[in-house]
C-alpha positions in Angstrom: -23.1 28.5 20.5 -20.7 25.9 21.8 -17.1 25.9 20.5 -14.5 23.3 20.8 -11.1 24.4 22.0 -7.7 23.2 22.9 -5.7 24.7 25.8 -1.9 24.3 25.5 0.4 25.1 28.4 4.1 24.9 29.2 6.4 23.3 26.7 3.5 22.5 24.2 2.4 26.1 24.1 6.0 27.3 23.7 6.6 24.8 20.9 3.5 25.9 19.0 4.3 29.6 19.5 7.8 29.1 18.0 6.4 27.0 15.1 3.8 29.7 14.3 6.5 32.4 14.5 8.7 30.5 12.1 5.7 30.1 9.7 5.0 33.8 9.9 8.6 34.7 9.2 8.9 32.3 6.3 5.6 33.6 4.7 6.8 37.2 5.0 10.2 36.3 3.5 8.6 34.5 0.6 5.7 36.8 -0.2 5.8 39.7 2.2 2.4 38.4 3.6 1.8 39.1 7.3 -0.1 36.2 8.8 -2.0 36.1 12.1 -1.9 33.1 14.4 -4.9 31.4 12.8 -3.5 31.8 9.3 -0.1 30.6 10.4 -1.6 27.6 12.0 -3.6 26.8 8.9 -0.4 27.1 6.8 1.4 24.8 9.2 -1.3 22.2 9.1 -1.5 22.4 5.3 2.2 21.8 5.1 2.0 18.7 7.2 -0.9 17.4 5.2 1.0 18.0 1.9 4.0 16.2 3.3 1.9 13.3 4.5 0.2 13.0 1.0 3.6 13.0 -0.7 4.9 10.3 1.7 1.8 8.2 1.0 2.3 8.6 -2.8 6.0 7.6 -2.4 5.1 4.6 -0.4 2.4 3.6 -2.9 4.7 3.8 -5.8 7.4 1.9 -4.0 5.0 -0.8 -3.0 3.9 -1.1 -6.7 7.4 -1.3 -8.1 8.9 -3.5 -5.4 7.3 -6.8 -6.7 8.1 -5.8 -10.3 11.8 -5.2 -9.3 11.9 -8.6 -7.6 10.5 -10.3 -10.7 13.0 -8.5 -12.9 15.9 -9.5 -10.7 14.7 -13.1 -10.4 14.3 -13.2 -14.2 17.8 -11.9 -14.7 19.2 -14.5 -12.2 17.3 -17.3 -13.9 18.5 -16.2 -17.3 22.1 -16.1 -16.1 21.8 -19.6 -14.6 20.3 -20.8 -17.9 23.2 -19.3 -19.8 25.7 -20.9 -17.4 24.1 -24.3 -17.7 24.0 -24.2 -21.5 27.7 -23.2 -21.5 28.6 -26.3 -19.6 27.1 -28.7 -22.1 
């Protein structure tokens, strides 16, 4: 069987090691669960995916409401201009 793998060295390996250690510590503090490296990596990736999905949802909702807000502001400005013009006559 052939397996794919990734070899990290130097700063990248140290960074991943510290991140996994933080995930293990946090998991233990929250639920007293002791994770191995694979479980910690899975939790870390899951956290990033969740954050990415939340950011996409936020962007999607902002892109939907942005044109609506522009129309509402434009409508308010036009209404004020109309009121100002009718007051002059």
